[in-house]
GUSERO-815625 format. One record per residue: residue in three letters; x, y, z of N, C-alpha, C in turn. Coordinates in steps of 0.001 Angstrom, whole numbers, plus 500000, padded with zeros to 6 digits. Example, Ala and Ser with C-alpha at 12.3 -4.5 7.8 and 13.67 -1.06 7.14 Angstrom:
ALA513190494310507800512300495500507800513200496700507800;SER512850497750507080513670498940507140512900500030507870;
! end
This chain:
MET829463691515487838828754691014486120827503692064485971;ILE827785692622484833826782693833484395826266693245483178;TYR824726693052483065824037692658482025823300694155481456;GLN823627694289480119823111695590479552822991695877478230;ALA822038696487477841821966696766476312823107697035475859;TYR823132696609474513824594696864473702823902698739473350;GLY825415699445473533825509700802473278824739701518474594;TYR824671700830475760823696701489477038824288702754477183;GLY823288704008477165823640705192477719824408706013476503;THR824366705050475324824562706284474320823527706256473310;PRO823678707176472186822763707062470976822359705945470421;ARG823468705012470410823136703946469694822498702836470401;GLN822392703042471793821806701873472558820590701093471536;GLU820752699775471710819746698718470955818861698365472245;ARG817723698219471529816380697887472454816445696085472896;VAL816576695974473964816576694631474234815339694055474918;THR815020693006474798813736692715475403813706691334476140;ILE813358691037477402813340690033478018811989689641477849;SER811621688693477026810051688323476831809664686880477479;GLY808739686741478144808074685726478817807122685114477823;GLY806696685669476766805566685685475680805671684569474852;ARG804839684148473974804658683254473201803890684083471999;ARG804170684081470898803450684721469858802546683694469060;ILE801632684395468957800252683586468730799574683932467128;SER799806683040466230799532683181465034798564682161464462;GLN798144682214463029797365681358462299795995681274462818;TRP795426682693463072794309683326463316793387683121462169;ARG792166682680462524790916682521461438789523682941462200;PRO788606683443461422787459683804461620786638682824462495;GLU785739683075463788784987681904464292783821682206463991;ARG783212681109463291781877681297462983780886681274464083;GLN780892680527465242780064680782466303780198682041467398;LEU780951682596466980780881683819467698781116684901466816;LYS780313685561466317780322686734465290781432687552465560;GLY782499687946464697783174689205464952784621688510465291;PHE784585687317466169785803686928466382786676686321465858;TRP787783686375466260788842685476465540789345684129466652;ARG789768683273465990790202681970466769791633681780466343;ALA792283681191467457793919680384467501793617679298468120;ASP794017678246468022794192676849468455795260677230469539;VAL795752676984470594796811677175471273797699676037472188;GLY796956674768471856797353673724472821797045673815474340;GLY797939673588474887797722673471476644798052675216477117;LEU798113676080476175798410677240476868797639677622478011;GLU798398678133478798797909678740480056798131680312480441;THR797269681264480302797673682783480435796508683183481157;ARG796685684675481577795581685464482281795722686594481146;GLN796830686893480783796651688203479624796969688043478232;LEU796453688904477392796794688915476168797150690270475587;TYR798013690358474789798702691713474185798232691733472601;VAL797774692650472099797524692853470539798055693822470033;GLU799177694000469380799519695223468579800279696189470116;ASP800909695471470870801599695953472245800491696639473050;ARG799170696519473035798310696719473736797499695557474592;ARG797279695839475723796944694748476658795294694546476224;ALA794885693249475895793461692984475769792658693088477029;THR791530693334477101790962692940478162789654691487478403;ARG789646690781479198789051689690479221787458690203479038;LEU786485689129478323785099689429478244784626689562479972;THR783894690861479795783314691105480967781827691548480974;ARG781250691259482299779926691723482394779924692489483874;GLN779554693803483531779421694565484909778553693990486273;GLY779114693983487434777957693752488345777826692006488174;ALA776674691650488644776447690127488749776041689759486955;GLY775498690960486407775125690505484767773626690128484769;PHE773054690017485732771416689705485715770680690345486825;SER769593690409486490768381690913487486767830689697488120;GLY767285690199489498766989689123490396767751689338491794;THR767406688143492619768118688221494124769330687382493692;LEU770158687815494291771828686802494548772196686788496094;LYS771848685712496402772120685402497989773194684547498110;ALA774299684848498763775384684081499214774869682961500204;THR775668681798499508775656680384500743776867679986501223;ARG776791678871501907777936678214502346778791677860500996;THR778151677397500010779075676794498948779151677707497759;GLY778193678891497806778333679910496678776911680609496520;TYR776460680576495360775046681454495377774026680862495033;VAL772708681367495435771501680937495086770780682194494418;THR770108681800493241769489683119492692768389682731491723;THR767435683796491785766287683674491257766401683738489792;SER767396684205489220767778684656487633768044683038486959;THR767601682880485948767843681994484973769173681969483896;VAL769501683354484286770792683779483419771897682895483438;PRO772490682608484513773688682113484543773561680604483957;ARG772091680045483883772341678552483146772898678668481769;ALA772814680106481206773127679956479603774956680635479562;TRP775162680267480840776740680739480707777474679845480175;ARG778186679888478876779224679069478151780580678915479316;HIS780749677600479459782014677156480272781941677833481474;PRO781246677853482403780975678460483521782365677909484658;GLY783125677134484146784492676671484946785505677594484627;ASP785359678563483849786198679599483307785998680741484013;ILE784770681151484690784301682493484938784737682687486148;GLU784969683939486547785820684480487801784668685937488204;PHE784360685708489262783636686862490244784800687799490814;VAL784690689191490448785496690076490926784676690884492063;TYR785413691056493113784729691801494246785222693061494762;ARG784949694149494707785864695638495030784873696629496206;SER785591696870497094785060697521498148786380698226498850;GLY786307699680499351787312700285499908788611700034499472;TYR789428699448500199791065698736499789791016697510499468;LEU789926696811498890789926695393499000789391695353497408;GLU790018694298496675789590693614495545790200692252495279;GLY789217691304495142789329690101495079788739689366494138;ARG789077688179493855788270686949492753788172685920493285;CYS787220685124492439786891683681493009786150682999491873;GLY786652681646491500786135681320490326784889680474490480;VAL784289679968489647783082679536489460783380677961489335;ALA782800676882490155783101675579489877781965675005488846;GLY780573675464488982779451675215488106778433675652488577;VAL777480675528487599776120676178487683775229675087487610;SER773966674923488196772931673993487935771490674758488519;ALA770515673926487897769092674599488398768670673602489486;ARG767663674463490412767019673700491582765584673892491521;GLY764485673510490797763396674010490595763384675411490011;ARG762946676665490519763083678144489899764086678658490142;GLN765023677989490658766270678559491619767564678340490940;THR768447679281490559769721678610490025770661678761490905;ILE771592677462490914772569677304491697773906677421491173;ILE774836678712491740776081678902491315777089678191492473;THR777756677305492126778969676917493183780023677270492909;MET780652677913494063781948678285493873783236677660494006;ASP784217678255493499785432677133493858785938677373495455;GLN786347676227495664786884676170497153788116675711496941;PRO789162676288497816788734676734498951788510678169498942;CYS788596678902497786788490680342497404787539680831498307;TRP786181680228498371785001680733498508785114680746500144;HIS785693680036500955785986680004502238786631681047502663;LEU788055681149502100789005682486502364788254683702502016;ALA787612683542501238786980685040500713785805685406501774;GLN785055684416501990783825685043503177784896685420504638;THR786019684325505002786757684886506025787510686262506163;LEU788072686682504848788559687852504799787663688856504880;TYR786537689075503873785549689884503781784861689986504789;GLY784982689251505776783822689307507083782443689045506694;GLY782043688298506048780824687712505622780692687865504453;ARG779118687957504091778632688056502783778320688974501923;GLU777907690122502980777445691423502098778263691676500919;LEU779666691624500900780551692422499844780191690912498664;LEU780293689942498867780174688857498088778770688723497309;GLU778018689331497848776437689483497197776320690465496298;ALA777441691376496190777208692802495295778570692739494642;PRO778959691657493705780138691617492654780438693028491913;ASP781310693338491802781859694318490624781802693961489645;SER781923692771489256782028692042487750782423690710487892;VAL781774690256486534782170688802486329782551688655485114;GLU784077687881484974784679687913483708784745686317483205;ASN785203686601481852785967685402481542784803684370480806;SER784216684647480046783086683963479350782567684308477930;PRO782527683524476960782066684194475491780742684284475571;THR779877684520476763778361684731476724778573686169476928;PHE779350686767477616779502688251478219779319689438476971;ALA779450690641477477779605691769476429780610691598475594;ARG780439691722474257781751691550473727781906692855472762;LYS783305693334473540783436694721473072784700694448472297;PRO785216695479471460786116695376470689787561695542471576;GLY788741694804471356789816694378472183789736693511473251;SER788501692384473546788441691781474429788799690509473949;TRP788773689411474704789545687962474530789186687009475725;TYR789186685709475274788632684691476023789390683569475533;LEU789942682770476656790639681532476810789839680249477113;ASP789063679718476022788510678313476122789378677325476609;ARG789341676647478064790069675747478326789095674494478757;SER788128674352478004787263673414478253787615672021477650;ARG788745671896476752789337670574476169790640670748476541;PRO791067670048477704792587669980478215793415669324477143;GLY794377670426477184795443670245475828794906670610474732;HIS793676671291474681793222671858473403792744672767473498;HIS793265673937474124792825675160474483792681676510473178;ALA791711676841473272791454677847472125791358679434472431;LEU792194680386472129791783681831472150790963682420471363;PHE790024683335471742789048683847470986789520685596471077;TYR789268686516469813789508687792470305788971688679469492;LEU788262689595469682787366690535468775788474691618468602;PRO788392691938467485789670692962467068789240694481467342;ARG790086695194467473789537696642467616789556697244466114;PRO789109698301466028789277698890464503790426698871463808;GLY790588698558463002791880698705462101792848697328462388;GLU792477696563463377793454695309463381793183694189462520;ASP794066693717461882794078692657460838794770691386461409;MET793755690657461902794545689453462724795338688482461979;ARG795504688589460687796168687816459890797444688614459762;ARG797648689911460446799090690226460373799565690852461623;ALA798361690818462341798816691536463848799565690632464573;LYS800565691549465693801521690682466373800579690634467664;VAL800412689408468121799702688983469292800651688096470123;VAL800810688706471527801716687523472435800796687461473440;ALA801053685926473846800489685413475222801509685271476232;PRO801685685893477368802567685681478526802421684148478768;VAL803471683613478862803676682268479395804501682121480717;LEU805442682754480710806321682511481790805717683626482900;GLU806269682841484293805899683675485527807009684770485972;SER808064684148485786809467684902486287810136685199485001;LEU810940686527485028811759686863483890813153686546484283;LEU813444687239485719814740687210486388814878687113487713;THR815256686106488190815521685853489702816660685611490232;GLY817113686121491246818283685654491683818477685828493160;THR818862684639493904818592684447495481819949683912495812;GLY820617684681497075821761684022497855821340683367499055;ARG822022683166499613822069682229501114822332682790502130;PRO821768682610503427822427683501504590823760683455504766;GLY824185684199505033825740684636505004826484684763503745;ARG826136684210502488826499684454501340825577685026499786;PRO825222686343500160824217687025499442824645686943497972;LEU823886687096497222823922687145495952824817688712495474;HIS825589688924495074826288690428495289826438690791493761;ASP826511692090493819827330693093492645827144692780491328;ILE825919693073491128825122692577489754824495693774489248;GLY824850694200487868824013695179487450822955694817486337;VAL822008695186485841820944695244485056820655696362484518;ARG821216697068483549820983698045482945820105698194481289;GLY819425698996481049818859699287479751818179698192479167;LEU817404697120479777816676695826479426815105696380479616;THR814301695473478722812961695957478834812415694317479046;PHE811822694450480164811215692962480753809561693054480470;ALA809415691925479874807804692298479011807349690808478980;HIS805987690810478995805133689458478704805653688361479459;ALA804825688558480659805090687594481809803214687499482346;THR803164686169483033801734686075483366801913685805485037;TRP800908685632485625800920684785487021799600684203487295;LEU800013682888487508798585681991487479797903681730488908;ALA798300682029489575797957681879490844796133682162491365;PRO795919683063490708794557683454490716793826682304490038;SER794114681673489247793602680608488402793434679669489290;GLU793894679077490374793816678148491248792655677973491765;PRO792249677097492345790718676659493162790990677603494248;ALA792061678210494753791862679110496117791933680536495279;GLY792008680570494131791592682084493691792526683213494095;PHE791703684290494469792678685322494816791869686313495909;ALA791626685821497099790841686353498051792063687499498611;SER791860688790498321792791689420498566792513690873499068;ALA793552691506499738793809692963500209795178693334500247;TRP795346694516499592796474695177499095796982694373498141;SER798430694106498116798939693301497257799275691882497714;MET798130691306498753798457690113499693797062689360499443;TYR797273687818499469796162687181499196796665685936499943;LEU795096684968500160795331683992501537795499682907500375;ARG796000681684501579795713680383500796795619679568502309;PRO795107678307502156794823677511503375795981677274504124;GLY795683677289505669797185677358506448796894675861507125;LYS797315675868508244797052674835509233795644674775509911;GLY794918673888510063793525674097510712792620674846509762;ASP792336675904510831791162676714510442792098677910509890;ASP793412678115510264794276679335509852794344679216508448;ALA794806680821507827794813680923506279796456681860506307;THR797324681305505442798368681816505197798161683050504372;LEU798949684049504932798947685254503976800360685354502998;LEU800277685400501892801246685507500672801162686773499935;THR802251687137499367801985688414498839802472688152497203;VAL801758689001496157802014689093494811803478688918494600;PRO804208687977493854805634688085493854806126688907492436;GLY807226689187492503807715690172491654808059689262490414;THR808082689758489149808447689281488235809897689099487907;VAL810339690260488394811979690156488225812033690258490008;ALA812919689228490559813061688954492122814329688834492396;PHE814920689501493662816190689519494127815797689193495287;HIS816415687942495950816434687661497455817831687382498350;ALA818131687761499247819277687668499909820317688288499106;ALA820072689622498373821043689925497208821347691389497924;GLU822716691784497745823405692985498152824095693518496752;ARG823940695013496641824390695618495994824345695315494133;ILE822999694953494129822339694756492925821928696410492442;THR822150696774491030821781697987490618820722697413489490;LEU819734697885489159819034698209488328818498699519487852;GLU819211699928486432819419701142485929818735701318484427;GLY818130702197484216817505702333483021816707701350482333;ASN816021700507483228815106699515482687813822699809482281;ARG812837699138481707811666699110481269810895697784481895;PHE810062697937482457808901696768482883807531696905482408;THR807137696017481708806005696591480933805110695077480589;HIS803897695095480611803041694166479939803280692665480691;LEU803365692947482246803658692049483095802321691759484078;GLY802141690245484871800930689740485242801072689764486693;ALA801824690236487123802106690329488898802723692051489257;GLN803578691803490276804448692843490854805602692932489656;ALA806138694242489474807392694444488376808369693900489207;LEU808799694475490242810165694237490675810103693830492547;GLU810869693034492806810873692531494081812119692509494830;LEU812523693161496042813897692960496782813335692418498327;SER813671691581498203813269691089499866814197689702500471;ARG813544689306501594814391688263502442815781688826502523;ASN816160689551503289817894690229503451818171690565502736;SER817687691797501437818472692045500451818623693604500818;SER819924694062500672820228695229501401821272696076500545;TYR821336697239500391822277698430499723822425698068498226;ASN820849697929497742820591697789496294820156699133495846;VAL820428699370494455819908700694493999818991700374492585;VAL817747701077492594816632701011491571816745702413491261;ASP817425702601490082817185703929489599817022704147488177;GLY816149705355487832815954705673486176815206704507485622;ASN814025703891486188813505702833485402811885703148485231;VAL811307702958484258809969703213483859809054701879484156;ILE807943701876484768807023700684485343805683701291484812;SER805321700620483841803809700577483511803305699234482931;ASP801797699309482876800923698437482537801376697080483240;VAL801372696845484435801778695574485074800418695162485808;SER799910694118485825798632693699486593798739694004488167;ASP799792693873488993799745694445490214800834695416490558;GLY801656695615491433802387696907491751803524697059491104;GLY804322697879491568805404698398490780806646697945491405;ILE806927698251492554808254698106493251807597697352494922;LEU808168696208495142808027695655496312809532695418496837;MET809361696104498410811046695639499045810703695115500593;GLY811523694362501122811433694522502459810839693140503101;VAL810131692958504485809958691855504996808222691525504183;VAL808262690951503409806931690449502596806417689327503238;PRO804990689263503333804255687900503754804663687011502963;PRO804976685718503401804621685124504827805650685490505822;ASP807119686105505070808079686383506111807449687447507330;ARG808294687037508436807927688120509785809000688499509982;LYS810365688194509568811703688791510095812611688818508920;GLY813592689737509231814434689690507975814942691348508560;ILE816150691471507423816850692828507821816968693462506229;ASN816449694256505860816486694527504537816801696469504707;ARG818261696723504598818647697980504789819593698684503529;GLY819493700120503771820130700743502653819995700744501288;ASN818689700568500883818217700185499562818042701597499034;ARG818080702038497990817875703274497458816737703041496094;VAL815684703753496228815062703588494796814614705117494677;THR815228705445493439815537706914493107815066707161491363;ASN814619708302491287814058708821489690813297707580488962;ASN812739706840489517811745706110488893810519706541488252;TRP810016706005487119808656706793486765807912705517487039;ILE806656705636487419805627704559488021804654704857487755;HIS803783704318486371802176704633486236801642703950485606;HIS800229703858485816799255702769485180799444701420485647;ILE799697701158486667799991699520487142798816699393487989;GLY798793698014488415797146697590488807796422697419488209;ALA796797696753486854795880696583485519794909695604485912;GLU795165694738486664794229693545487003794176693298488415;TYR795106693539489221794862693328490753794990694946491536;ARG793745695252491678793760697147491689794223697344493210;ALA794389696620494218794637696906495480796188697128495321;ALA796891697621494536798147697666494439798655699228494488;SER800215699329494952800736700225495112801795700461494337;GLY802283701843493568803586702173492957804493701603493600;ILE805043702005494986805966701368495605805579700736496967;TRP805886699846497638805532699185498715806767698953499488;ASP806940699657500518808168699341501218807571698575502501;THR807710697521502686807016696590503718807420697002504939;ALA808679696792505076809292697081506750810667696844506326;THR811452697851506364813184698202506212813698699082506959;ARG815103699266506738816003700358507242816730700872506389;GLN816822702101507095817799703055505946817583703084504792;THR816419702958504237815508702951502672815529704637502432;THR816018704672501216815729706196500506814832705622499403;LEU813758706396499502812582706480498460812747708040497582;ALA813274708298496821813618709910496345813530710090494639;ARG812779711349494492812564711562493388812098710842492380;ASN810902709950492843810138709142492048808829709871491684;GLN808399709312490449807079709903490079805882708810490234;VAL805228708566490725804083707709490767802698708348490492;ASN802069708194489317800971708599489015799644707613488039;ASP798648708080488191797540706978487692797402705649488290;VAL797150705348489302797260704028490107795965703883490604;PRO795519702566490751794447702589491145794250702669492523;TYR795370702414493529795253702563494864796370703429495264;SER797247703348496337797984704178496824799278704496495851;GLY800062705475496286801209705858495373802365705139496086;ILE802695705556497033803810705288497859803437704768499125;LEU803634703173499299802927702726500859804345702411501928;SER804423702770503061805470702519503737804848701971504952;GLY805085700583505117804845699869506387804281698729506072;PRO804371697530507186804250696279506678802774695788506635;GLY802483694905506277801104694302506006800540693640507383;ASP801327693177508159800985692897509582801497693882510837;ASP801315693526512152801847694437513316803398694001513463;LEU804315694667512404805535694219512772806227695246513530;ARG806762694980514554807443696295515641808771695921515481;GLY809629696861515641811045696997516077811584696674514534;VAL811182696716513505811645696433512132812289697598511653;MET811440698948511475811837699812510508812311701039510994;ARG813553701681510773814543702744511397814988703345510136;HIS814896704768510550815751705688509373815330705765508140;ASN813949705559507894813651705284506420813264707054506010;ARG813483707312504439813163708751503985812543708571502559;ILE811357709433502749810670709337501256810659710710500944;VAL811583711120499839811966712666499965811971712882498136;ASN811484714178498106811302714944496613810573713873495603;ASN809334713114496035808643712435495058807678713254494626;ARG807005712851493333806049713737492638805227712325492720;VAL803819712651493536802815711670493486801415712328492959;PHE800684712014492122799530712287491893798273711359491053;ALA797087711721491158796016710907490444796264709680491086;THR796372709162492399796303707824493116794574707697493269;ASN794400706345493674793442705850494046792341705996493192;ARG792463705885492065791707706121490700790329705120490744;LEU790567703962491428789178702928491941789206702637493275;LEU790131702561493981789995702048495188789932703386496397;GLU789267703026497296789294703968498756790458703857499499;ASP790157704314500896791319704103501832792563704239501733;GLY793129704671500685794542704743500526795130706294500448;GLY796216706679499560796467707923499829797770708061498714;GLY798188709178498576799451709446497777800601708990498696;ILE800826709369499936801716708543500647801433708065501771;TYR801385706854502018800632705878502996801695705421503934;LEU801390705575505121802520705315506336801331704300507211;ARG802167703258507755801306702293508748802595701787509509;GLY802205701861511001803137701034511574804015701787512297;GLU804956701044513046806080701899513898807105701925513046;GLN807607703366512785808708703793512067809816704008512440;GLY810372703908513976810879704112514569811243704125516176;THR812159704544516872811871704504518345811863706042519011;SER812339706769518001812342708261518458812161709135516923;PHE811969710240516997812126711132516081813481711160515318;ALA814772710697515935815924710610515594816248709596514186;ASP815364708217514706815504707379513645814066707007513172;GLY813290707496513388811906707552512652811733707939511314;ALA810537707748510425810727708224509220810858709613508891;VAL811088710025507748811026711480507584810211711114505878;ILE809438712304505797808652712532504694808757714124504284;SER809579714135503290810151715876503229810109716014501503;GLY809745717193501222809976717482499884809034717045498777;ASN808084716429499330807191715629498091805877716662497848;ALA805297716490496363804386717078495984803387716116495623;VAL802054716326496456801330715059496340799968715709496262;THR799368715588494847798179716435494512797265715635493504;SER796074716143493129795357715807492247794327714540492404;SER793732714053493523793368713240494006791755713432494483;LYS791244714535493866790167715034494723788542714317494245;HIS788531713026494652787380712332494139787126711107495443;GLY785959710685495350785581709726496137785394710350497702;ASP785335709060498620784951709381499910786282709561501026;TRP787083708678500795788272709039501738789575708337501012;LYS790439709348501150791831709000500299792534710563500817;VAL793821710086501338794460711051502023795837711462501205;GLY796312712615500918797385712881500537798541712213501415;ILE798846712758502452799977712089503273799114711372504514;TYR798945710033504647798147709182504826798801708506506311;THR798616708930507515799382708344508657798246707391509353;ASP798296706239509104797010705535509526797486704690510677;ASP796583703586510952796781703011512032797910702523512458;SER798469703138513839799852702389514799800897702952513894;THR800713704432513057802008705077512659802487705618513883;ASN803705705704514052804458706125514996805949706761514617;TRP806256707935515069807539708399514882807743708629513343;ALA806967709710513204807267710223511687807460711955511679;THR808264712369510987808252713651510820807888713994509152;VAL806797714760509052806120715335507700806689716761507791;ASP807750717004506764808426718259506703808623718692505151;GLY807845719958504755808071720512503613807395720054502542;ASN806443719605502614805440718910501670804791719849501099;ALA804198719689499873803131720235499296802139719603498842;VAL800750719570499620799823718705499434798353719082499280;TYR797807719058498401796652719768498022795530718967496884;ASP794432719225496938793395718466495723793404716922496144;TYR793357716543497380792877715443498017791748715429498570;VAL790767714324498774789699714459499691790245714925501031;ALA791382714659501948791874715027503152793377715070502770;SER793965716181503145795328716420502874796077715600503869;ILE795910715418505297796318714604505975795448714223506806;GLY796067712987507734795026712551508608795326710931508790;GLY794295710158509402794362708666509326793497708218510680;CYS793467706998510890792617706230511863793311706083512876;SER793170706372513758793952705990515394793314704830515727;GLU793943703858515935793218702641516039793378702200517741;GLU792701703085518515792879702864519808792371701453520731;TRP791395701021519672790822699743520395791748698703520242;GLY792853698850519375793706697531519482795077698017520118;ASP795408699131520783796503699453521270797476699828520065;ARG797004700389518966797487700911517980797307702438517492;PRO797607703132518507797063704460518296798240704908517100;VAL797542706174516268798654707072515515799158707959516794;GLN800594708190516654801319709006517973802535709463517273;ASN802867710237518030804353710874517807804564711206516082;VAL803682712168515627803880712697514230804054714387514375;ARG805079714721513670805108716167513745805222716532512418;TYR804721717990512064804188718475510820804859719822510903;ARG805590719742509962806539721144510003806777721807508237;GLY806232723037508221806646723832506641806030723463505662;ASN804780722660506108804323722059504854803287723097504332;PHE802684722866502988801776723690502360800688722734502408;TRP799516723128502701798129722208502269797079722470502109;ASP796061722241501625794553723216501575793781722573502837;ASP794237721527503851793644721200504977792375720636504538;ALA791974720062503547790857719534502844790355718166504084;VAL788969718536504405788488717241505290787259716785504814;PRO786856715831504391785671715396503900784640715367505030;ALA783206715891504238782273716426505067781659715594506044;TRP781987714236506072781564713034507275782687713190508452;VAL783818713756508413784742713910509352784545715273510006;VAL784232715243511418784366716377512031785785716928512158;ARG785869718479511935786998719085511810787379719187513499;ARG788913718860513703789564719152515203790086720223515430;ASP790577720751516666791066722101516830792200722134516167;TYR793032721111515459794195720949514781794090720592513736;PRO795043720557512381794757720083511209794613718690511150;GLY793919718303509691794273717136509533792591716618509622;ALA792702715379508687791250714454508762791291713117509981;TRP790886713230511008791084712312511944789581711577512337;PRO789173710587511319787817710066512095787441709556513469;PRO786324710027513995786194709752515349785930708289515941;ALA785854707957516926785455706841517212783938706123517117;ASN783946704900517285782393704340517123781943704245518360;LYS781037704924518718780688704970520064779903703749520607;GLU779334703116519538778328701952519525779092700876519436;ASN780245700577518803781108699520518157782439700120518392;PRO783152699984519660784584700679519643785486700160518641;GLU785345698883518407786548697978517967785992698435516234;GLU785149698975515983785115699429514261785441700804514112;GLY785865701380515289785899703057514571787326703523515088;CYS787580704820514879789056705316515543788921706043516711;GLY790028706642517064790215707585518272791032708487518098;ASP791515709424518833792255710445518805793548710043518790;PRO794488710892517860795683710648517727796476711096518734;HIS797713710845519071798495711003520698799805711870519997;ARG799960713168520974801418713588520462801450714298519072;LEU800688714633518541800863715325516891801517716794517318;THR802313717478516493802785718501516788802663719496515314;PHE802534720768515257802411721498514090803210722970514292;ALA803783723012513421804779724301513227804974724779512045;GLY804813726005511765804961726665510442804579726134509147;ASN803315725578509115802674725128508085801859726143507478;THR801507726254506216800935727110505546799584726701504868;LEU798556727397505323797256727229504480796978727471503270;LEU796780726778502351796461727282500935794909727369500613;PRO794123728489499773792827728268499916792185727257499190;PRO791207726804500126790814725440499448790157725621498074;HIS789561726908497292789038726986496579789951726730494822;ALA791264727090495539792210727517494355793401726887494721;PRO793927725940495590795221725730496306796405725344495023;GLY796189724882493925797226724843493061797785726387492453;PRO797185727331492129797664728269491454798116729136492837;ALA797516728905493724798232729697495394799540729068495615;CYS799843727605495392801063727077495616802136727758494398;ALA801680727530493362802546727950492295802973729402492474;ALA802122730207492794802384731568493340803231731812494269;HIS803271731168495372804231731109496654805662730492496680;THR806824731314496741807887730746496201808632729550496825;GLY808272729585498140808285728267498844807687727177498342;CYS806428727056498185805548725899497595805657725611496380;ALA806231726699495478806361726454493881807785725416493716;ALA808695725881494950810143725190494863809881723869495073;ILE809108723551495885808584722056496185808140721351494903;LEU807096722107494408806654721488492951807971721342491923;THR808716722177491528809581722290490752810710721060491287;ASN810809721006492542812033719786492621811790718679492749;ALA810176718252493152809913717087493319809740715988491714;GLY810110714739492146810041713999491081811509713664490444;PRO811335712845489117812737712865488802813692713672488323;LEU815025713584488317815769714724487655815461715198486345;PRO815605716436485926815506717056484526816157715610483568;SER817205715256483579817789714445482471816951713178482408;TYR816541712831483333815309711458483331814273711830482590;ARG813665713126482993812479713435482552812663713603480727;GLN813503714017480656814143714573479022814273713150478538;ARG814717712244478928815060710904478116813526710106477972;TRP812803710290478881811391710001478656810291710425478067;GLY810806711692477694809589712622477014808764713085478233;MET808824713116479425808077713607480373807891715413480225;PRO806496715852480477806597717223480420807225717723481672;
! end
């Protein structure tokens, strides 16, 4: 069965959009909020809004938004500031926390006064989960921002959903210059899934093609629940049995489970509130080719054994010639492509750029062993990653990739550049417990570190059995990492607390690699025949680039 746009592949191809959105009309000026326009929307629940095909931003205040002390307690905060007492509709407000590779959200349950102090009570169980995940209260006492109240800074292009009257919600929007709310196209996403397909054990969903369609305007409401979004990477916690917590993964808006020989070709994924595409739960031999993914709230492509699952075989999938850019618009700890745990997977000729965290992540969220085999990450173009979060990279590996070099991961022919800002991000990052990987013939420069990672000796999870052959790099190493006798940035052990530090990687080999001058690695690569060939060959084939108007 093939679902495709009329005229697909011809100059007469029609644009077909599968939309989960609701058109919002009948706007009128709001008297109480100067400059804002209002639309009554009944029981609408959404976390995104699009005006004239552009994502609007929720009303936001940077940091806590007030001076004075802010101390975390068992139930929330106590502060010397009286500012939170003036917050309108505090039950709609979310605190956002960001540090390293972490970003999470917790909602406010209420604000009250106690003498000269102000008490901010946070949603439960989110507050408990956040303290558990983030290892205490230090991060929580320094929020990155506070969102979603009409009290906050009023910037053109910002919006707010007033949910104070159940069943009688109201949208408020402050137009950008030139926007006429009497005529503007405004869409609020309502659906959380746009296309799903699920087979059964022994009877997979199979042989379906999806071509030339645009998937747009979907939301994802889980972060609005009392359990919020205590998160790291594209994973978040929910209460489990007893004191345990269950680890879940941000789902795909388009998702196939127990599926084989599914082809997604020439589609666009945009204006989405979760991950764009998911292939998981024993999905094999599927092809994702020539798609464009942009302006999604979380990651681009998710595949493999995804939490809470710990078992499954996902093999023979091919992800090729896709352009993934400007993702992670709302949940920043997202990757362009995340291959959690698969076999015989090919990630080839994709371009991933301008993302808040990692470009291509290969490895499970937990320490799953004996799952990954024969995976190839080849000829991809990755640049401008980690625009907001640290401790990630262009191509990020973690976990056991095989049982030997013969069936381990191959990272070859990739061009990984242009992310030289911050304290710690690595072009090709072989992190905790990476085992059996060949890094061969890549061009890596203008990152904080070209190669390297943390070898977790304390958990019997060392980086080991990685060979580097024929690469071009500037061998950048951040100032806080002492250079070893061999290339790369390998953070040292913490002598005072071994369980917090790194150790020495084991059995690394280096052969035929070329050092680019640190002061001008880009021009040097372009002038070298071998290095220039990697740059030219990396990324989508010319026919795809021409179709999308890429330079």
